[in-house]
N, C-alpha and C positions, 0 to 999 in steps of 0.2 A: 879731880878733873884736870888740875894743872899738870900732874905727872903724865896723864894720858895724852894731853896735847903735846907735851914735850917729846914723848915717845913717837907720836905720829910725825912730828916735824923732823925728827932724826931719820925716821924711816923714809920719808919722802925725799929728804936731801940725798939719801943714798940712791934712790931710784931715779930721781929727776936731775940730780946734780944741783939741787937748790942751794940758796945761800942761807947763812945763819949758823952761828956757832952754838956749841953746847952751853956756853956761858949765857948767851941770849935766851936759850930755851929754859935754863934753870932760873934765870931772873924772872921770866914770865910766869913760871910755875910758882915761884916764891911769892910773887905779888898777888896770885890768885885771880889775875885779870885774863879775860878772853880777848883775843885779837879782834879788832873792829871789822876786819875784812878777812876773807878766806886766805889760806896760804897760797902763795903765788902759783898760778897754773892749776889750782885745785878747785873742784866744785864744792860749794857750800852744801850742807845737808839739804837745804831747800831745793837747790839746783839738782842734786842727785835724785831726790824724790820725784821731782817733775820729770826727769828723764826716765826714771823707772815707770812712772805713770803712763808715759807715752808708749813705752815698750809693752807694758801689760795690756794696754788697749789694743795694740796691734796683734799681740799673740792671742788675745781673746776673741778676735774676729772669727766668724763662722767659717770663712774661706780658709783661714790658716788652720783652724782646728780640724776641719775635714781632711785637709792634706796631711796633717800630723797623724790623724787616726788611720789614714790609708797606709802611711809609712809604718806605723806600729803593727798594723794587721799583716803587712807583707813580711815582717821580720819578728815572728813570735818568740824567737829564742835570742833576742837582742841582749837580754840580761845575762847570758852565759858568757863568761870571760873567754875570749879566744875563738868564739863561734863566728862563722862567716856572717851570720845575721847582725852581729854587733858592729862589725866593720861597715857593712852595707847601710845599716840604719844610721850610724854616725855620719856617714857621708851625706845621706839624704837630709838628716836633721840640720847639718851645717848649711846645706843649700837653702832650706826653708828659713833658717835664721838669717842668712845673708840677705835674702829677699826683704825681710823686715828691716834689717839694719840699713839697707840702701834707701829705704823710705824715711826712716826716723832720724838717723844720725845727722844727715845734712841740714835738718831743720834748725831754725833759730830757736833759742839762743846758743845751741851747742855747736852747730856748723862744723861737724866732724866729717871725715872722709866717708863716702858711702861704700865701705868695704871692711875687711877684717883689720886693716891698719887703723881705721876709725874706731873699731871695737877695742883694740889694744889701747889706744889713746884714752878712750872713755874709761876703761878700767884703771888706767894709771891716774887719771884725773879724779877718780872716786876714792883714792887711797885714804885721804884725810877723813872722809865721811863714812868709810866702809864699816866701821865698828859701831856706828850709831844704831840703836835697836830698831829704829824705823826703816833704815836702809837695809839692815839684815832681814827684816820682815819682808821688805819689797823683793829682795833676792829670792826668798823662799816662795813668795807668791808667783814669781816668774817661773821658778822650777816646777811648781805645781801645775801651772798652765802648760808646761812642756812635758809633763808626765815624768819628770826626773826626781830623784831623791832631793829632799829639801835643802841639803847642805852642798849640793853640787855646785862647783865653780866651772862655768863653761870655758873651755880652752879653745882658742882659734886653731885652725889647721896649721901645719908646719909651713905651708906655702899657699898662696892664693891659688885656688883651683883654676885650671885652664878652661874646664867646662863645668857649668853649674846647672843641674837639672831644675827646670821650672815647670812642674806639672800643671800649674795654673795658667800657663801660656803667657806669662808676664816677662819673658826674657827680652832683654834689650836687643834691638837690631841696629848695629852700628853702621852697617854698609847700606841698609835699605831704610828709607823713610817709612813712617807709619802709613802713608797713602799708597805705598808700593803693593800692588795686588799679588796674592799668592797664586801660583800655578798648580795645576793638578795633572798627573800623568794617567796613563791607561790603567795603572794598578791602584789608583785612588790615593797616591801619595801627594802631599802638599809641600811646596817649597817655593822660594823666590827664584831659584835657578836650578837647572838640572844639567849635570855634566856626565858625559860618557867617554869611554876609552875608544879611540879610533883604531884602525888597523895598524897604525904606526906605533901604537902604545901610548899615545898622548891623550890627555884629557881635553875635551872640547865642549864648549857650551852648546846645548841643543835645545830646541823647542819640543817640549813633550807632546807626543801624539794625543789627540783628544780621545777620551774614553768613548767607546761605542756603547750606546745605551740600548 
């Protein structure tokens, strides 16, 4: 156990730029003592399990599972490498995951950013606990809820997406308050604002005509 802790500490130091020399790690290993507190910046096994528990509860919700099933049904060939279904499904899955991360990650005691940067920090903070059998099992449970192979490690997108599909209607409205009413045009389309191109080729804000019943 001492050697495993020493290896983890060296790994974390490389990732996070943490302090501590190999001599200190070897001394701790030789003594057979476990540190009284988690490594700096790292979650304890208990903290990691609690975070996994919160994520599993969110992924298990009926609303999430229904949207996941819909995405799976829309892309039946998602398991074929290089197929268009794989790319499209991955994009939709990342959108669904991000919706959950936005709700769970900012909660106390984790207080992480509600985006993929927060997810990256979460994974980094779980480095020390990541090889614990209970944490490994928790990761497999999450993959099962997501319909993924049990040893899958979820990778964030290369860059934060400009648009995220929210088929459950939960998308944030940064420019409009929750009380701002939606408008509907003659075609039955809903929006907070409607813009049209005028004769000069400029976009202008318009009031949509009322649909004739």
